[in-house]
C-alpha positions as a Markdown table, in Angstrom:
| # | Residue | x | y | z |
|---|---|---|---|---|
| 1 | Unk | -23.9 | -23.6 | 4.1 |
| 2 | Unk | -21.5 | -23.9 | 1.1 |
| 3 | Unk | -18.8 | -26.5 | 0.7 |
| 4 | Unk | -15.7 | -24.8 | -0.7 |
| 5 | Unk | -13.4 | -27.1 | -2.7 |
| 6 | Unk | -11.6 | -24.6 | -4.9 |
| 7 | Unk | -8.6 | -23.9 | -2.7 |
| 8 | Unk | -6.2 | -24.0 | -5.6 |
| 9 | Unk | -7.8 | -20.7 | -6.8 |
| 10 | Unk | -7.9 | -19.0 | -3.4 |
| 11 | Unk | -8.4 | -19.9 | 0.2 |
| 12 | Unk | -10.4 | -18.8 | 3.2 |
| 13 | Unk | -8.4 | -16.4 | 5.4 |
| 14 | Unk | -7.3 | -18.1 | 8.7 |
| 15 | Unk | -8.7 | -16.4 | 11.8 |
| 16 | Unk | -5.2 | -16.1 | 13.2 |
| 17 | Unk | -4.2 | -14.2 | 10.1 |
| 18 | Unk | -7.1 | -11.9 | 10.3 |
| 19 | Unk | -6.4 | -11.1 | 14.0 |
| 20 | Unk | -2.8 | -10.3 | 13.2 |
| 21 | Unk | -3.8 | -7.9 | 10.4 |
| 22 | Unk | -6.6 | -6.0 | 12.2 |
| 23 | Unk | -4.3 | -3.7 | 14.3 |
| 24 | Unk | -2.6 | -2.5 | 11.2 |
| 25 | Unk | -5.9 | -1.7 | 9.6 |
| 26 | Unk | -7.2 | 0.2 | 12.6 |
| 27 | Unk | -4.6 | 1.6 | 15.1 |
| 28 | Unk | -1.2 | 0.9 | 13.6 |
| 29 | Unk | -1.9 | 2.4 | 10.2 |
| 30 | Unk | 1.4 | 4.3 | 9.7 |
| 31 | Unk | 3.5 | 4.5 | 6.6 |
| 32 | Unk | 6.6 | 2.3 | 7.0 |
| 33 | Unk | 8.8 | 5.0 | 5.5 |
| 34 | Unk | 7.9 | 7.6 | 8.2 |
| 35 | Unk | 10.3 | 8.2 | 11.1 |
| 36 | Unk | 7.7 | 8.7 | 13.8 |
| 37 | Unk | 6.4 | 5.9 | 16.0 |
| 38 | Unk | 3.5 | 4.8 | 13.8 |
| 39 | Unk | 5.8 | 4.4 | 10.9 |
| 40 | Unk | 8.4 | 2.6 | 13.0 |
| 41 | Unk | 5.8 | 0.1 | 14.1 |
| 42 | Unk | 4.8 | -0.5 | 10.5 |
| 43 | Unk | 8.4 | -1.0 | 9.5 |
| 44 | Unk | 9.1 | -3.4 | 12.3 |
| 45 | Unk | 6.0 | -5.5 | 11.4 |
| 46 | Unk | 7.2 | -5.7 | 7.8 |
| 47 | Unk | 10.6 | -6.9 | 8.8 |
| 48 | Unk | 9.1 | -9.5 | 11.1 |
| 49 | Unk | 6.9 | -10.8 | 8.3 |
| 50 | Unk | 9.9 | -10.9 | 5.9 |
| 51 | Unk | 11.8 | -13.0 | 8.5 |
| 52 | Unk | 8.8 | -15.4 | 8.9 |
| 53 | Unk | 8.6 | -16.0 | 5.2 |
| 54 | Unk | 12.4 | -16.3 | 4.8 |
| 55 | Unk | 12.6 | -18.9 | 7.6 |
| 56 | Unk | 9.9 | -20.9 | 5.9 |
| 57 | Unk | 11.9 | -20.9 | 2.7 |
| 58 | Unk | 15.1 | -21.4 | 4.6 |
| 59 | Unk | 16.7 | -18.3 | 3.1 |
| 60 | Unk | 17.9 | -14.9 | 4.4 |
| 61 | Unk | 15.3 | -12.3 | 5.1 |
| 62 | Unk | 17.1 | -9.6 | 3.0 |
| 63 | Unk | 16.5 | -11.9 | -0.1 |
| 64 | Unk | 12.7 | -11.5 | 0.2 |
| 65 | Unk | 11.0 | -8.7 | -1.8 |
| 66 | Unk | 7.3 | -8.1 | -1.3 |
| 67 | Unk | 5.1 | -7.8 | -4.4 |
| 68 | Unk | 1.4 | -7.6 | -5.1 |
| 69 | Unk | 1.1 | -11.3 | -5.7 |
| 70 | Unk | 2.3 | -14.3 | -7.7 |
| 71 | Unk | 1.6 | -12.7 | -11.1 |
| 72 | Unk | 3.8 | -9.7 | -10.3 |
| 73 | Unk | 6.5 | -11.9 | -8.8 |
| 74 | Unk | 6.6 | -14.0 | -12.0 |
| 75 | Unk | 6.7 | -10.9 | -14.2 |
| 76 | Unk | 9.3 | -9.2 | -12.0 |
| 77 | Unk | 11.6 | -12.3 | -12.0 |
| 78 | Unk | 11.4 | -13.2 | -15.7 |
| 79 | Unk | 11.4 | -9.7 | -17.3 |
| 80 | Unk | 14.1 | -8.3 | -15.0 |
| 81 | Unk | 16.4 | -11.3 | -15.3 |
| 82 | Unk | 15.9 | -11.2 | -19.1 |
| 83 | Unk | 16.9 | -7.5 | -19.6 |
| 84 | Unk | 19.5 | -7.4 | -16.8 |
| 85 | Unk | 21.4 | -10.3 | -18.5 |
| 86 | Unk | 20.8 | -9.6 | -22.1 |
| 87 | Unk | 24.5 | -9.1 | -22.7 |
| 88 | Unk | 25.0 | -12.8 | -21.8 |
| 89 | Unk | 22.3 | -14.2 | -24.1 |
| 90 | Unk | 18.7 | -13.9 | -25.2 |
| 91 | Unk | 17.4 | -17.5 | -24.7 |
| 92 | Unk | 14.9 | -18.5 | -22.1 |
| 93 | Unk | 13.5 | -21.9 | -21.3 |
| 94 | Unk | 10.1 | -22.6 | -19.8 |
| 95 | Unk | 7.4 | -25.3 | -20.1 |
| 96 | Unk | 4.1 | -25.7 | -21.8 |
| 97 | Unk | 2.4 | -26.2 | -18.4 |
| 98 | Unk | 3.2 | -22.9 | -16.8 |
| 99 | Unk | 0.7 | -20.4 | -15.3 |
| 100 | Unk | -0.4 | -17.7 | -17.7 |
| 101 | Unk | 1.7 | -15.2 | -15.8 |
| 102 | Unk | 4.8 | -17.0 | -17.0 |
| 103 | Unk | 3.6 | -18.2 | -20.5 |
| 104 | Unk | 2.4 | -14.7 | -21.5 |
| 105 | Unk | 5.5 | -13.0 | -20.1 |
| 106 | Unk | 7.6 | -15.3 | -22.3 |
| 107 | Unk | 5.4 | -14.7 | -25.3 |
| 108 | Unk | 5.8 | -10.9 | -24.8 |
| 109 | Unk | 9.6 | -11.3 | -24.5 |
| 110 | Unk | 9.6 | -13.0 | -27.8 |
| 111 | Unk | 8.4 | -9.7 | -29.3 |
| 112 | Unk | 11.4 | -8.0 | -27.6 |
| 113 | Unk | 14.0 | -10.0 | -29.3 |
| 114 | Unk | 14.3 | -13.0 | -26.9 |
| 115 | Unk | 14.0 | -16.6 | -28.0 |
| 116 | Unk | 11.9 | -18.9 | -25.8 |
| 117 | Unk | 11.9 | -22.7 | -25.7 |
| 118 | Unk | 8.6 | -24.3 | -24.3 |
| 119 | Unk | 9.4 | -27.7 | -23.0 |
| 120 | Unk | 7.1 | -30.7 | -23.2 |
| 121 | Unk | 6.2 | -32.9 | -20.2 |
| 122 | Unk | 5.6 | -36.6 | -19.9 |
| 123 | Unk | 2.3 | -38.3 | -19.2 |
| 124 | Unk | 3.0 | -37.8 | -15.4 |
| 125 | Unk | 3.5 | -34.0 | -15.8 |
| 126 | Unk | 7.3 | -34.1 | -15.4 |
| 127 | Unk | 9.5 | -31.8 | -17.5 |
| 128 | Unk | 11.6 | -33.5 | -20.2 |
| 129 | Unk | 14.2 | -32.3 | -22.6 |
| 130 | Unk | 15.8 | -29.6 | -20.4 |
| 131 | Unk | 19.4 | -30.5 | -20.9 |
| 132 | Unk | 19.1 | -30.8 | -24.6 |
| 133 | Unk | 17.3 | -27.4 | -24.8 |
| 134 | Unk | 20.1 | -25.4 | -23.1 |
| 135 | Unk | 22.4 | -23.4 | -25.4 |
| 136 | Unk | 25.3 | -21.0 | -24.8 |
| 137 | Unk | 22.7 | -18.2 | -25.0 |
| 138 | Unk | 20.4 | -19.5 | -22.3 |
| 139 | Unk | 20.1 | -17.0 | -19.4 |
| 140 | Unk | 17.0 | -18.2 | -17.5 |
| 141 | Unk | 15.0 | -21.4 | -16.9 |
| 142 | Unk | 11.5 | -20.9 | -15.4 |
| 143 | Unk | 9.7 | -24.1 | -14.3 |
| 144 | Unk | 6.7 | -24.3 | -12.1 |
| 145 | Unk | 7.2 | -26.3 | -8.9 |
| 146 | Unk | 3.8 | -27.7 | -7.8 |
| 147 | Unk | 1.3 | -27.8 | -10.7 |
| 148 | Unk | -2.0 | -26.1 | -10.0 |
| 149 | Unk | -4.1 | -28.3 | -12.3 |
| 150 | Unk | -2.9 | -31.8 | -11.7 |
| 151 | Unk | -0.5 | -31.7 | -8.7 |
| 152 | Unk | 2.9 | -32.8 | -10.1 |
| 153 | Unk | 5.9 | -31.6 | -8.1 |
| 154 | Unk | 9.0 | -31.0 | -10.2 |
| 155 | Unk | 12.4 | -32.1 | -8.8 |
| 156 | Unk | 14.0 | -28.6 | -8.5 |
| 157 | Unk | 17.3 | -30.0 | -7.1 |
| 158 | Unk | 17.8 | -32.1 | -10.2 |
| 159 | Unk | 16.7 | -29.3 | -12.5 |
| 160 | Unk | 19.1 | -26.9 | -10.8 |
| 161 | Unk | 22.0 | -29.3 | -11.3 |
| 162 | Unk | 21.2 | -29.4 | -15.0 |
| 163 | Unk | 21.0 | -25.6 | -15.1 |
| 164 | Unk | 24.4 | -25.1 | -13.5 |
| 165 | Unk | 25.2 | -21.4 | -13.6 |
| 166 | Unk | 22.0 | -20.6 | -15.5 |
| 167 | Unk | 19.4 | -18.9 | -13.3 |
| 168 | Unk | 16.5 | -21.0 | -12.2 |
| 169 | Unk | 13.1 | -19.4 | -11.4 |
| 170 | Unk | 10.1 | -21.3 | -10.1 |
| 171 | Unk | 6.5 | -20.4 | -9.5 |
| 172 | Unk | 5.9 | -22.0 | -6.1 |
| 173 | Unk | 2.5 | -20.4 | -5.3 |
| 174 | Unk | 0.9 | -23.9 | -4.9 |
| 175 | Unk | 3.7 | -25.6 | -3.1 |
| 176 | Unk | 4.9 | -23.0 | -0.6 |
| 177 | Unk | 4.5 | -24.3 | 3.0 |
| 178 | Unk | 3.9 | -27.8 | 1.6 |
| 179 | Unk | 7.3 | -28.8 | 0.2 |
| 180 | Unk | 10.9 | -27.5 | 0.4 |
| 181 | Unk | 11.7 | -25.2 | -2.6 |
| 182 | Unk | 15.1 | -24.6 | -4.1 |
| 183 | Unk | 15.8 | -22.1 | -6.9 |
| 184 | Unk | 17.6 | -18.8 | -7.6 |
| 185 | Unk | 14.3 | -17.0 | -7.8 |
| 186 | Unk | 11.0 | -18.1 | -6.1 |
| 187 | Unk | 7.6 | -16.6 | -6.6 |
| 188 | Unk | 5.0 | -17.1 | -3.8 |
| 189 | Unk | 1.8 | -15.5 | -2.6 |
| 190 | Unk | -0.4 | -15.4 | 0.5 |
| 191 | Unk | -4.0 | -16.1 | -0.7 |
| 192 | Unk | -3.1 | -19.8 | -1.6 |
| 193 | Unk | -2.2 | -20.4 | 2.1 |
| 194 | Unk | -5.1 | -18.8 | 4.0 |
| 195 | Unk | -3.6 | -15.3 | 3.8 |
| 196 | Unk | -5.0 | -12.1 | 2.2 |
| 197 | Unk | -5.2 | -11.5 | -1.5 |
| 198 | Unk | -3.0 | -8.9 | -3.2 |
| 199 | Unk | 0.3 | -9.7 | -1.6 |
| 200 | Unk | 3.1 | -11.9 | -2.7 |
| 201 | Unk | 6.9 | -12.1 | -2.6 |
| 202 | Unk | 9.9 | -12.9 | -4.8 |
| 203 | Unk | 12.9 | -14.6 | -3.3 |
| 204 | Unk | 16.1 | -13.4 | -5.1 |
| 205 | Unk | 19.2 | -15.3 | -4.1 |
| 206 | Unk | 22.1 | -13.1 | -3.1 |
| 207 | Unk | 24.4 | -12.6 | -6.1 |
| 208 | Unk | 21.7 | -12.9 | -8.8 |
| 209 | Unk | 22.2 | -10.3 | -11.4 |
| 210 | Unk | 18.8 | -8.5 | -11.5 |
| 211 | Unk | 17.7 | -4.9 | -11.7 |
| 212 | Unk | 14.7 | -3.2 | -10.2 |
| 213 | Unk | 11.6 | -3.5 | -12.3 |
| 214 | Unk | 9.2 | -1.0 | -10.6 |
| 215 | Unk | 10.7 | 2.5 | -10.2 |
| 216 | Unk | 9.8 | 5.1 | -7.6 |
| 217 | Unk | 10.7 | 5.9 | -4.1 |
| 218 | Unk | 13.2 | 3.0 | -3.6 |
| 219 | Unk | 11.1 | 0.8 | -1.4 |
| 220 | Unk | 12.0 | -2.9 | -0.8 |
| 221 | Unk | 15.7 | -2.3 | -1.0 |
| 222 | Unk | 15.2 | -0.3 | -4.1 |
| 223 | Unk | 13.9 | -3.4 | -5.9 |
| 224 | Unk | 10.2 | -2.8 | -5.9 |
| 225 | Unk | 9.1 | 0.8 | -5.2 |
| 226 | Unk | 5.6 | 1.6 | -3.8 |
| 227 | Unk | 4.2 | 2.2 | -0.3 |
| 228 | Unk | 4.1 | -1.2 | 1.4 |
| 229 | Unk | 0.7 | -2.8 | 2.1 |
| 230 | Unk | 1.5 | -3.4 | 5.8 |
| 231 | Unk | -1.7 | -5.2 | 6.8 |
| 232 | Unk | -1.4 | -7.7 | 3.9 |
| 233 | Unk | 2.3 | -8.2 | 4.6 |
| 234 | Unk | 1.6 | -8.9 | 8.2 |
| 235 | Unk | -1.1 | -11.4 | 7.1 |
| 236 | Unk | 1.3 | -13.0 | 4.7 |
| 237 | Unk | 3.9 | -13.5 | 7.4 |
| 238 | Unk | 1.4 | -15.0 | 9.7 |
| 239 | Unk | 0.0 | -17.3 | 7.0 |
| 240 | Unk | 3.4 | -18.6 | 6.3 |
| 241 | Unk | 3.9 | -19.9 | 9.9 |
| 242 | Unk | 0.5 | -21.2 | 10.9 |
| 243 | Unk | -0.2 | -24.9 | 10.9 |
| 244 | Unk | -1.4 | -25.9 | 7.4 |
| 245 | Unk | -2.1 | -29.5 | 8.5 |
| 246 | Unk | -0.6 | -30.9 | 5.3 |
| 247 | Unk | -0.8 | -34.5 | 6.4 |
| 248 | Unk | -4.5 | -34.1 | 7.3 |
| 249 | Unk | -5.1 | -32.7 | 3.8 |
| 250 | Unk | -3.3 | -35.6 | 2.3 |
| 251 | Unk | -5.4 | -38.0 | 4.2 |
| 252 | Unk | -8.6 | -36.1 | 3.1 |
| 253 | Unk | -7.4 | -36.4 | -0.5 |
| 254 | Unk | -6.8 | -40.2 | -0.2 |
| 255 | Unk | -10.3 | -40.5 | 1.4 |
| 256 | Unk | -11.9 | -38.4 | -1.4 |
| 257 | Unk | -10.3 | -40.5 | -4.1 |
| 258 | Unk | -11.4 | -43.7 | -2.4 |
| 259 | Unk | -15.0 | -42.4 | -2.2 |
| 260 | Unk | -14.9 | -41.4 | -5.9 |
| 261 | Unk | -14.6 | -45.2 | -6.7 |
| 262 | Unk | -18.4 | -45.3 | -6.1 |
| 263 | Unk | -18.9 | -43.4 | -9.3 |
| 264 | Unk | -18.6 | -45.3 | -12.6 |
| 265 | Unk | -16.4 | -44.2 | -15.5 |
| 266 | Unk | -14.4 | -41.3 | -14.1 |
| 267 | Unk | -10.6 | -41.0 | -14.3 |
| 268 | Unk | -8.2 | -39.4 | -11.8 |
| 269 | Unk | -5.5 | -37.3 | -13.6 |
| 270 | Unk | -2.2 | -37.8 | -11.8 |
| 271 | Unk | -2.8 | -35.7 | -8.6 |
| 272 | Unk | -0.2 | -37.7 | -6.7 |
| 273 | Unk | 2.3 | -35.1 | -5.5 |
| 274 | Unk | 0.5 | -31.9 | -4.2 |
| 275 | Unk | -1.6 | -33.0 | -1.2 |
| 276 | Unk | -4.6 | -30.8 | -2.0 |
| 277 | Unk | -5.1 | -31.2 | -5.8 |
| 278 | Unk | -7.5 | -33.7 | -7.4 |
| 279 | Unk | -8.1 | -33.6 | -11.1 |
| 280 | Unk | -10.6 | -35.9 | -12.7 |
| 281 | Unk | -12.1 | -36.4 | -16.1 |
| 282 | Unk | -15.7 | -37.5 | -16.5 |
| 283 | Unk | -16.0 | -38.6 | -20.1 |
| 284 | Unk | -18.7 | -37.1 | -22.4 |
| 285 | Unk | -20.0 | -34.6 | -19.8 |
| 286 | Unk | -19.0 | -30.9 | -20.0 |
| 287 | Unk | -17.0 | -29.9 | -16.9 |
| 288 | Unk | -18.8 | -26.5 | -16.8 |
| 289 | Unk | -22.1 | -28.4 | -16.5 |
| 290 | Unk | -20.9 | -30.2 | -13.5 |
| 291 | Unk | -19.5 | -27.1 | -11.9 |
| 292 | Unk | -22.7 | -25.2 | -12.5 |
| 293 | Unk | -24.8 | -28.1 | -11.1 |
| 294 | Unk | -22.7 | -28.4 | -8.0 |
| 295 | Unk | -22.8 | -24.7 | -7.5 |
| 296 | Unk | -26.6 | -24.9 | -7.3 |
| 297 | Unk | -26.1 | -27.4 | -4.5 |
| 298 | Unk | -23.7 | -25.0 | -2.7 |
| 299 | Unk | -20.6 | -26.9 | -3.6 |
| 300 | Unk | -17.7 | -24.9 | -5.2 |
| 301 | Unk | -15.2 | -26.6 | -7.5 |
| 302 | Unk | -13.4 | -25.6 | -10.7 |
| 303 | Unk | -12.9 | -26.7 | -14.3 |
| 304 | Unk | -9.3 | -25.6 | -14.2 |
| 305 | Unk | -7.2 | -22.7 | -13.1 |
| 306 | Unk | -9.3 | -19.7 | -12.1 |
| 307 | Unk | -7.1 | -17.4 | -14.2 |
| 308 | Unk | -8.1 | -19.4 | -17.3 |
| 309 | Unk | -11.8 | -19.6 | -16.6 |
| 310 | Unk | -12.8 | -16.8 | -19.0 |
| 311 | Unk | -10.8 | -18.3 | -21.9 |
| 312 | Unk | -12.3 | -20.3 | -24.7 |
| 313 | Unk | -9.0 | -22.0 | -25.5 |
| 314 | Unk | -8.5 | -25.6 | -24.3 |
| 315 | Unk | -6.4 | -25.9 | -21.1 |
| 316 | Unk | -2.9 | -26.2 | -22.4 |
| 317 | Unk | -1.5 | -27.9 | -19.3 |
| 318 | Unk | -4.1 | -30.7 | -19.6 |
| 319 | Unk | -3.4 | -31.1 | -23.3 |
| 320 | Unk | 0.4 | -31.3 | -22.4 |
| 321 | Unk | -0.1 | -34.4 | -20.3 |
| 322 | Unk | -2.0 | -36.2 | -23.0 |
| 323 | Unk | -5.7 | -35.4 | -22.7 |
| 324 | Unk | -7.5 | -34.7 | -25.9 |
| 325 | Unk | -9.7 | -31.5 | -26.3 |
| 326 | Unk | -12.9 | -33.4 | -25.5 |
| 327 | Unk | -11.3 | -34.9 | -22.3 |
| 328 | Unk | -10.1 | -31.4 | -21.3 |
| 329 | Unk | -13.6 | -30.1 | -21.6 |
| 330 | Unk | -14.8 | -33.0 | -19.4 |
| 331 | Unk | -12.2 | -32.3 | -16.6 |
| 332 | Unk | -12.9 | -30.8 | -13.2 |
| 333 | Unk | -10.5 | -29.9 | -10.4 |
| 334 | Unk | -11.1 | -30.2 | -6.7 |
| 335 | Unk | -8.6 | -28.6 | -4.3 |
| 336 | Unk | -8.8 | -29.1 | -0.6 |
| 337 | Unk | -7.7 | -27.2 | 2.6 |
| 338 | Unk | -7.4 | -27.8 | 6.3 |
| 339 | Unk | -10.9 | -26.4 | 6.8 |
| 340 | Unk | -12.5 | -29.2 | 4.8 |
| 341 | Unk | -14.0 | -32.3 | 6.5 |
| 342 | Unk | -14.9 | -35.9 | 5.6 |
| 343 | Unk | -18.5 | -35.0 | 6.1 |
| 344 | Unk | -18.2 | -32.4 | 3.3 |
| 345 | Unk | -16.5 | -35.0 | 1.1 |
| 346 | Unk | -19.2 | -37.6 | 1.7 |
| 347 | Unk | -21.9 | -35.0 | 0.7 |
| 348 | Unk | -19.9 | -33.9 | -2.3 |
| 349 | Unk | -19.5 | -37.4 | -3.6 |
| 350 | Unk | -23.2 | -38.2 | -3.1 |
| 351 | Unk | -24.3 | -35.0 | -4.9 |
| 352 | Unk | -21.7 | -35.5 | -7.7 |
| 353 | Unk | -22.9 | -39.1 | -8.2 |
| 354 | Unk | -26.5 | -37.8 | -8.7 |
| 355 | Unk | -25.5 | -35.0 | -11.0 |
| 356 | Unk | -23.3 | -37.2 | -13.2 |
| 357 | Unk | -26.2 | -39.8 | -13.5 |
| 358 | Unk | -28.6 | -37.0 | -14.4 |
| 359 | Unk | -26.3 | -35.4 | -17.0 |
| 360 | Unk | -25.5 | -38.8 | -18.5 |
| 361 | Unk | -29.2 | -39.6 | -18.9 |
| 362 | Unk | -29.7 | -36.4 | -20.9 |
| 363 | Unk | -26.4 | -36.5 | -22.8 |
| 364 | Unk | -26.5 | -36.9 | -26.6 |
| 365 | Unk | -23.5 | -39.2 | -26.3 |
C-alpha cells in the first residue's frame, strides 16, 4: 500500500465529498439553466455550494464565481482586472515566488503593453519592497497567500493596508480552509482540500471593477459563461466544510520534522506557516533521485510544485529565498494531509534514511 505525501499537488477525495457528488452524477444530472425539476435541483445544489464556500471565506455568496480551477481563477482575476482598469494605469505588481499561472499571465500582459514589477522576498519568504514599488499607474497587486513550496503565509491585512485603493488579488489555493484570507480577489480550488479536480472559484469583492472574461450564455452572473459542472461544484462545497483536522496535520508535521533529525546533513527550508508543507534540502544528492527511489518503495513525494515538474529551469521560488541552483536540485517537498499517520511517517523516515545513505555512498561528491 502506497504512502501519499504529495498533498500540495493534489489530495485524495474525501468519502463525504464523493457521497455528496454521486447523486449529481447519476440521478440528478439536470442542466442548472433548465426550468424543469432536474434543472432546478441542480441550480439549488450550486447555490448551496456557493454559500458553503462563501461562509468559509466569510464573504457574501453572490461574490463567488465558479471556475475550472485555480489556474483559471488566477487568469480571470489578473487579466480581467488589467484590461477593465487600463484607463487608470498599466502597472501590475506581483512577486518572484508566484505560481506559474500568475507569473506567466504577468509575462503575457507585458506583451500587451502592461508593466509588471516582480518583488523579491526575504530569506523567510516574506514579500519586501511593496510600498516602494507602487506608482500612480499601479492598478493591481497579486501576491500568493500560502506558499506551495516552502509554506510561508503572507500578512494580507498588512499588504492590503499598503495597497490602499489598489486592488489586491491573492492565490489562496494552498491556504483555503487553513487560514483566514483577506483580499479583493481570491483564487481557490477544490482538489487541494480533498475535493474533485477541475473546479475552482474566484471571490470578487462587491464593487471591484472587473468585466467578464469568458463569454457565452451568461452563466455565473454573466461573469463566467459555460454550463456548470454541478457534481464538481457540489464536491467543492462539501470539501470546504468538512473537518480538515488542521491541528492534527500541524502535529504530524512537527513529529515528522523531529524524526528527520535522525538523518545527518539535511536542512529544513522554512516550512513554518502552512501546517502541511515540509521543504528540505539534502546536499549533493539529486532530488529526483530521492523521489524516484522513494517511489520504488511506494512512497510519493515531490521535488517541487507539480506544475513545474516538466521544466528544466531551476525552481524560481527556491532561488528567491536564497538557495543556489545546486541546492534547488537537491530539494524535496513533503506535503501532509489528515489521512496521513505517524506510522507512515516512521516508515518514510526509515526508508529515506536508507536511500540517502545509499545515494551518498555512490555519489561522485
